[in-house]
PANU-96082 format. One line per field, with one value per residue: residue number from 0; chain; x negated, y, z of N, C-alpha, C in turn. Coordinates in steps of 0.1 Angstrom, whole numbers, plus 5000, padded with zeros to 4 digits. Example, Ala and Ser with C-alpha at 12.3 -4.5 7.8 and 13.67 -1.06 7.14 Angstrom:
BEGIN
n: 0; 1
chain: A; A
nx: 4868; 4872
ny: 4943; 4978
nz: 5078; 5071
cax: 4877; 4863
cay: 4955; 4989
caz: 5078; 5071
cx: 4868; 4871
cy: 4967; 5000
cz: 5078; 5079
This chain:
BEGIN
n: 0; 1; 2; 3; 4; 5; 6; 7; 8; 9; 10; 11; 12; 13; 14; 15; 16; 17; 18; 19; 20; 21; 22; 23; 24; 25; 26; 27; 28; 29; 30; 31; 32; 33; 34; 35; 36; 37; 38; 39; 40; 41; 42; 43; 44; 45; 46; 47; 48; 49; 50; 51; 52; 53; 54; 55; 56; 57; 58; 59; 60; 61; 62; 63; 64; 65; 66; 67; 68; 69; 70; 71; 72; 73; 74; 75; 76; 77; 78; 79; 80; 81; 82; 83; 84; 85; 86; 87; 88; 89; 90; 91; 92; 93; 94; 95; 96; 97; 98; 99; 100; 101
chain: A; A; A; A; A; A; A; A; A; A; A; A; A; A; A; A; A; A; A; A; A; A; A; A; A; A; A; A; A; A; A; A; A; A; A; A; A; A; A; A; A; A; A; A; A; A; A; A; A; A; A; A; A; A; A; A; A; A; A; A; A; A; A; A; A; A; A; A; A; A; A; A; A; A; A; A; A; A; A; A; A; A; A; A; A; A; A; A; A; A; A; A; A; A; A; A; A; A; A; A; A; A
nx: 5285; 5314; 5327; 5354; 5357; 5340; 5355; 5379; 5367; 5358; 5381; 5390; 5404; 5410; 5385; 5371; 5372; 5401; 5406; 5422; 5419; 5392; 5393; 5408; 5391; 5369; 5381; 5387; 5362; 5352; 5370; 5366; 5339; 5341; 5358; 5342; 5320; 5333; 5342; 5317; 5306; 5324; 5321; 5294; 5296; 5313; 5298; 5277; 5290; 5300; 5276; 5265; 5286; 5286; 5260; 5239; 5208; 5188; 5174; 5189; 5213; 5203; 5198; 5224; 5235; 5219; 5225; 5252; 5249; 5235; 5254; 5275; 5261; 5256; 5282; 5289; 5271; 5278; 5304; 5298; 5283; 5302; 5320; 5306; 5298; 5323; 5331; 5312; 5320; 5345; 5338; 5323; 5342; 5359; 5341; 5337; 5363; 5364; 5345; 5356; 5377; 5367
ny: 2948; 2965; 2999; 2999; 2974; 2980; 3000; 2986; 2967; 2984; 2993; 2971; 2951; 2920; 2894; 2882; 2893; 2889; 2873; 2889; 2915; 2918; 2919; 2942; 2961; 2959; 2967; 2993; 3004; 3002; 3018; 3043; 3047; 3047; 3069; 3090; 3088; 3094; 3120; 3134; 3130; 3144; 3170; 3175; 3173; 3194; 3216; 3214; 3217; 3243; 3257; 3252; 3263; 3290; 3296; 3300; 3303; 3289; 3309; 3331; 3325; 3326; 3354; 3365; 3354; 3366; 3393; 3393; 3385; 3408; 3429; 3420; 3422; 3449; 3460; 3448; 3460; 3487; 3486; 3478; 3500; 3521; 3512; 3513; 3540; 3551; 3541; 3554; 3581; 3580; 3575; 3599; 3618; 3611; 3616; 3643; 3652; 3644; 3660; 3685; 3684; 3686
nz: 8273; 8269; 8269; 8276; 8289; 8311; 8324; 8330; 8347; 8367; 8378; 8390; 8377; 8370; 8367; 8344; 8311; 8290; 8258; 8242; 8254; 8248; 8221; 8217; 8228; 8211; 8187; 8193; 8196; 8170; 8156; 8167; 8160; 8132; 8128; 8137; 8119; 8095; 8100; 8104; 8078; 8063; 8072; 8065; 8037; 8032; 8040; 8023; 7998; 8001; 8002; 7977; 7961; 7968; 7963; 7981; 7997; 8023; 8036; 8029; 8042; 8068; 8070; 8068; 8091; 8110; 8106; 8114; 8141; 8150; 8146; 8163; 8187; 8188; 8189; 8214; 8231; 8228; 8239; 8266; 8274; 8272; 8291; 8316; 8317; 8319; 8344; 8359; 8355; 8368; 8395; 8399; 8397; 8419; 8440; 8437; 8443; 8469; 8480; 8476; 8493; 8518
cax: 5297; 5320; 5332; 5367; 5355; 5335; 5366; 5387; 5360; 5357; 5395; 5393; 5414; 5405; 5371; 5366; 5382; 5407; 5403; 5430; 5412; 5379; 5397; 5412; 5379; 5361; 5388; 5386; 5348; 5351; 5378; 5359; 5328; 5346; 5363; 5330; 5312; 5341; 5342; 5304; 5304; 5333; 5315; 5282; 5300; 5319; 5287; 5269; 5298; 5300; 5263; 5264; 5295; 5282; 5246; 5231; 5197; 5187; 5169; 5201; 5222; 5197; 5200; 5238; 5237; 5212; 5233; 5264; 5245; 5232; 5267; 5281; 5253; 5258; 5296; 5289; 5263; 5287; 5315; 5293; 5279; 5314; 5326; 5298; 5300; 5337; 5331; 5304; 5328; 5355; 5331; 5319; 5355; 5362; 5331; 5340; 5375; 5362; 5337; 5365; 5386; 5360
cay: 2951; 2977; 3009; 2994; 2964; 2986; 3007; 2976; 2961; 2994; 2993; 2958; 2943; 2907; 2891; 2881; 2898; 2880; 2875; 2901; 2927; 2919; 2923; 2956; 2969; 2959; 2975; 3007; 3008; 3003; 3029; 3055; 3049; 3050; 3083; 3099; 3088; 3101; 3134; 3139; 3131; 3155; 3183; 3176; 3175; 3207; 3226; 3213; 3223; 3258; 3263; 3252; 3272; 3304; 3297; 3306; 3295; 3289; 3323; 3341; 3322; 3332; 3368; 3367; 3351; 3377; 3405; 3390; 3386; 3422; 3436; 3416; 3427; 3464; 3462; 3445; 3471; 3499; 3483; 3479; 3514; 3529; 3507; 3518; 3555; 3553; 3539; 3565; 3593; 3579; 3577; 3613; 3626; 3608; 3623; 3658; 3654; 3643; 3672; 3697; 3683; 3690
caz: 8279; 8263; 8278; 8280; 8299; 8323; 8330; 8336; 8359; 8378; 8384; 8397; 8369; 8365; 8367; 8331; 8301; 8281; 8244; 8237; 8259; 8241; 8207; 8217; 8230; 8198; 8177; 8198; 8193; 8156; 8152; 8172; 8152; 8119; 8128; 8139; 8107; 8085; 8103; 8101; 8064; 8057; 8076; 8057; 8024; 8031; 8041; 8010; 7987; 8003; 7998; 7962; 7955; 7970; 7958; 7992; 8002; 8038; 8039; 8028; 8053; 8080; 8069; 8071; 8105; 8117; 8105; 8122; 8155; 8152; 8146; 8175; 8198; 8188; 8195; 8228; 8238; 8229; 8249; 8279; 8277; 8275; 8304; 8327; 8317; 8324; 8358; 8365; 8355; 8378; 8407; 8400; 8400; 8433; 8449; 8436; 8450; 8483; 8484; 8476; 8504; 8530
cx: 5302; 5325; 5346; 5366; 5349; 5346; 5375; 5380; 5359; 5371; 5398; 5403; 5407; 5390; 5366; 5377; 5388; 5403; 5410; 5423; 5399; 5382; 5401; 5400; 5371; 5368; 5387; 5372; 5346; 5358; 5371; 5347; 5331; 5350; 5351; 5322; 5320; 5341; 5328; 5301; 5312; 5326; 5302; 5286; 5306; 5308; 5279; 5277; 5299; 5287; 5261; 5273; 5291; 5267; 5237; 5220; 5196; 5182; 5181; 5211; 5217; 5199; 5214; 5241; 5231; 5219; 5245; 5260; 5242; 5244; 5274; 5274; 5255; 5272; 5296; 5282; 5272; 5298; 5310; 5289; 5292; 5320; 5319; 5298; 5313; 5337; 5323; 5313; 5339; 5349; 5327; 5331; 5360; 5353; 5334; 5353; 5373; 5354; 5346; 5374; 5380; 5357
cy: 2964; 2986; 3005; 2984; 2970; 2993; 2997; 2969; 2971; 2995; 2981; 2950; 2931; 2906; 2891; 2886; 2888; 2882; 2887; 2914; 2929; 2924; 2938; 2965; 2970; 2968; 2990; 3012; 3011; 3015; 3042; 3058; 3053; 3065; 3093; 3099; 3096; 3116; 3140; 3140; 3142; 3169; 3185; 3180; 3189; 3218; 3226; 3220; 3238; 3264; 3263; 3262; 3286; 3306; 3303; 3297; 3296; 3302; 3332; 3338; 3328; 3347; 3372; 3365; 3362; 3390; 3404; 3391; 3401; 3430; 3433; 3422; 3442; 3467; 3459; 3455; 3484; 3498; 3484; 3493; 3522; 3525; 3514; 3533; 3559; 3552; 3550; 3578; 3592; 3581; 3592; 3621; 3623; 3615; 3638; 3661; 3653; 3655; 3684; 3696; 3687; 3704
cz: 8273; 8273; 8284; 8291; 8312; 8331; 8337; 8349; 8370; 8385; 8391; 8390; 8364; 8366; 8353; 8321; 8293; 8267; 8238; 8241; 8251; 8226; 8207; 8219; 8218; 8188; 8180; 8194; 8178; 8151; 8155; 8163; 8138; 8118; 8129; 8126; 8096; 8087; 8100; 8086; 8058; 8060; 8067; 8043; 8022; 8031; 8028; 7999; 7989; 7999; 7983; 7956; 7956; 7966; 7968; 7995; 8017; 8043; 8039; 8039; 8066; 8081; 8073; 8086; 8114; 8117; 8114; 8137; 8159; 8154; 8159; 8187; 8199; 8194; 8210; 8236; 8239; 8239; 8263; 8283; 8280; 8288; 8316; 8328; 8322; 8339; 8365; 8366; 8366; 8392; 8410; 8404; 8414; 8443; 8449; 8444; 8465; 8488; 8485; 8488; 8517; 8532
């Protein structure tokens, strides 16, 4: 039973599927499969072409990804540190202002 037939059955549309519905469901399954295969092949070929063009090995790609992760982590850590230091400074100023008012 195809996904199309399950949906129709779940909606209570007819007991048995007509020949046309079966044909549409089969065509949909074939089209989806063909698109997925073509997309996967295109991605694989693009990655292979990029690797050949740039001449990168798996180790070199790993180093580049590692450096990128490190830089992103550093930027994130600096941003978080600044944010919490800024919040601490605001709280300290409010506390000092409250102490001066008393």
